[in-house]
N, C-alpha and C positions, 0 to 999 in steps of 0.2 A: 696253936700257940700264938703267942703275941710276937709281933714284929717290931723291932727297934729301928727307928729311922736314923740313918747316919748323915742326912743332909743338914747343913747348917741352917739356922732360921733365916728367913728372908728379911733383910734389914735395908733393902734398897729404898723403901719408902721413908724410913727414918733419916737416912743420909740425904735424901732430897729435901726434906723439911729443914734439916740443919743447914744445908747449903743455901736454901732460900732465905733463912733467917740471917745468915752471915752476909749474904749479898745485900739484903735490906739494910742492915746496920752499916755496911761499908758505903752504900749509897747515901745514907743519911749523913754520915761523917763527911763524905765528899761534898755534899750540898752545903753543909755548914762552913767548911773550909773555903769553898768557892764564894759564898756570900761574904765572908770576911775579907777575902782577897779583893773582891770588887769594891767593897766599902773602903778599904785602905787605898786602893787606886784612886777612887773618886776624891777622897780627902787629900791625898798628896797632890792631885791635879789642882784642887781648889787652893791649897797652900802655895803652889807654884804661881798661880794667877795672882794671889794676894801679894806675894813677894815681887813679882814683875810689875804689878800696879804701883807699889811703893817706889820701886826703882825708877820707873817711867815718870812718876810724879816728881821725884827729886830732880831728875834730869830736866824735866819741863820747866820747873821753877828756876833752876840754875840758868837755863837757856833764856828764859824770860828776863831775868835780871841782867844778863849779859847784853841782850838786845836793848834793854832800857838804858843801859850805860852808853851804848853807841847811838841810840835814837831816843831822844827825850819824849817824842810823841807816841812811842810804843806803849800800848795799854793792855796787850794780851793777844792771844790767838787760840785757835782750835785746830788740833791735829788728829787725824784718824789713821790708825795702823791696823791694817787688815791681816788676815791669816797668812798672807805671803811674807809678812814682816816678822813673824814670831811663830813659835811652835804650837800654838793653840788654834782651835777652829773658830774662835770668836774674833771680835773686833774691839780694839781699845780706842777710846776717844779721850784725848787730853785737852783740857781747857784751862788756860791761865788768863787771869785778868787782874788789873791793878785796882786795889781797893784801899783807900786811905794810906797811900805811900807804901803799901806792902802787896806782894803778889799772893793771890789765892789760886790754888790749883785743884782741879777735880779730874779724876780718872773714872771713866765708866767702861765696864767690860760687858759686852753682850755676847753670850754664847749661843749655840745653835738652838737651845731650848727656850731662848728669849730671856733667860735670867740675867740680872744685872748686878754687878758689884761696884759700889761707889767707894772711892777713897778720896778724902779731902785733906788738904794741908795748907797751912798759911805760913808765910815767911815774912 
């Protein structure tokens, strides 16, 4: 006679394939999220440097005008602020100079990759 098997079919192979597919999808999602987080962090750091550059430039121009009022021979200066003066790893260089009875200021930011951000303003 015929024998009827009472064992359930072996589905461990199918479960392994499903688990691998789910892990692959989760890994891809995690990679996309990590990439977005790193891009947002880099953009926010760049925006912070731009804001700090503008504020430093405003202060440098205000300082130059005050020095000019107290010393008529003052025509400008260059200041360097390193990483120990601010929360970034780069260096800010502030230059103010008198041009046609108005001060012009330039801020240069040099980061560890050698990139430079220039901000110029005239008062």
